[in-house]
TIBA-357175 format. One record per residue (C-alpha): z, y, x; residue number from 1; residue in three letters. Coordinates in nm, 2 decimals, decimal comma, padded with zeros to 4 digits, m for minus. Layout:
<pts>
Z|Y|X|NUM|ALA
...
</pts>
This chain:
<pts>
m00,70|02,37|02,53|1|MET
m00,84|02,14|02,80|2|TYR
m00,74|02,37|03,08|3|SER
m00,38|02,41|02,94|4|LYS
m00,36|02,03|02,92|5|THR
m00,47|01,99|03,28|6|CYS
m00,22|02,26|03,39|7|THR
00,06|02,08|03,21|8|LEU
m00,04|01,74|03,37|9|ALA
m00,05|01,91|03,71|10|SER
00,28|02,08|03,66|11|ASP
00,45|01,76|03,56|12|ILE
00,30|01,58|03,86|13|ASP
00,41|01,86|04,09|14|ASP
00,76|01,88|03,95|15|PHE
00,86|01,61|04,20|16|GLY
01,17|01,49|04,02|17|THR
01,27|01,30|03,71|18|ARG
01,28|01,47|03,37|19|VAL
01,63|01,38|03,24|20|SER
01,66|01,60|02,94|21|ASP
01,52|01,43|02,62|22|PRO
01,48|01,78|02,46|23|ALA
01,23|01,88|02,73|24|VAL
01,03|01,56|02,69|25|VAL
01,05|01,60|02,31|26|ASN
00,92|01,95|02,33|27|HIS
00,63|01,86|02,55|28|ILE
00,54|01,55|02,34|29|VAL
00,56|01,75|02,02|30|ASN
00,32|02,01|02,17|31|ARG
00,08|01,74|02,27|32|LEU
00,11|01,58|01,92|33|ALA
00,03|01,91|01,77|34|PHE
m00,28|01,94|01,98|35|MET
m00,37|01,58|01,90|36|GLY
m00,36|01,66|01,53|37|SER
m00,60|01,95|01,59|38|HIS
m00,83|01,71|01,78|39|ILE
m00,82|01,47|01,49|40|ALA
m00,92|01,75|01,26|41|ASP
m01,21|01,85|01,49|42|ILE
m01,34|01,49|01,51|43|VAL
m01,32|01,48|01,13|44|HIS
m01,51|01,81|01,10|45|SER
m01,78|01,69|01,34|46|LEU
m01,84|01,38|01,14|47|SER
m01,90|01,60|00,84|48|GLY
m02,16|01,81|01,03|49|LYS
m02,36|01,52|01,18|50|LEU
m02,74|01,56|01,12|51|ASP
m02,82|01,26|00,91|52|ARG
m03,19|01,29|00,99|53|SER
m03,11|01,21|01,36|54|MET
m02,91|00,89|01,28|55|ILE
m03,06|00,55|01,19|56|ASP
m02,99|00,54|00,81|57|LEU
m02,92|00,17|00,83|58|ASP
m02,62|00,25|01,05|59|HIS
m02,50|00,58|00,89|60|TRP
m02,19|00,43|00,74|61|LEU
m02,11|00,26|01,07|62|GLU
m02,12|00,60|01,24|63|VAL
m01,90|00,76|00,98|64|LEU
m01,65|00,47|01,00|65|GLU
m01,64|00,51|01,38|66|ALA
m01,56|00,88|01,36|67|PHE
m01,30|00,80|01,09|68|ASP
m01,15|00,54|01,33|69|GLY
m01,13|00,80|01,61|70|ALA
m00,95|01,04|01,38|71|LYS
m00,70|00,78|01,27|72|ARG
m00,64|00,68|01,64|73|ALA
m00,55|01,04|01,73|74|PHE
m00,30|01,05|01,43|75|HIS
m00,16|00,71|01,52|76|GLU
m00,12|00,81|01,89|77|ALA
00,07|01,13|01,78|78|ASN
00,31|00,92|01,57|79|GLY
00,36|00,67|01,85|80|ALA
00,43|00,95|02,10|81|ALA
00,68|01,11|01,87|82|GLN
00,85|00,77|01,80|83|ALA
00,88|00,72|02,18|84|ALA
01,07|01,05|02,22|85|THR
01,30|00,94|01,94|86|GLU
01,37|00,62|02,12|87|VAL
01,43|00,81|02,44|88|LEU
01,67|01,05|02,27|89|ARG
01,86|00,76|02,11|90|ASN
01,91|00,58|02,44|91|HIS
01,97|00,86|02,68|92|THR
02,32|00,95|02,79|93|GLN
02,36|01,32|02,86|94|ILE
02,64|01,39|03,12|95|PRO
02,92|01,60|02,98|96|ARG
</pts>
């Protein structure tokens, strides 16, 4: 997943022109949002597998809340990215 994301970033940088089709941007952002959702699920799974014996018990809840916050941040970023493509689509004039 990391290598594909790096390749995508490199491809976009190397493209050398503007992306004018909102459908292209929407497709890319939706793919990234899909990956972001999986990342949120991975973060959530990791928090459930943490070894409690290695973490200061006085701060266990703080650790879990931090991981929950990270999961929420990925979900919120996905929603914001998809909302951005909607705004782009609503305000882009496609030549006829």
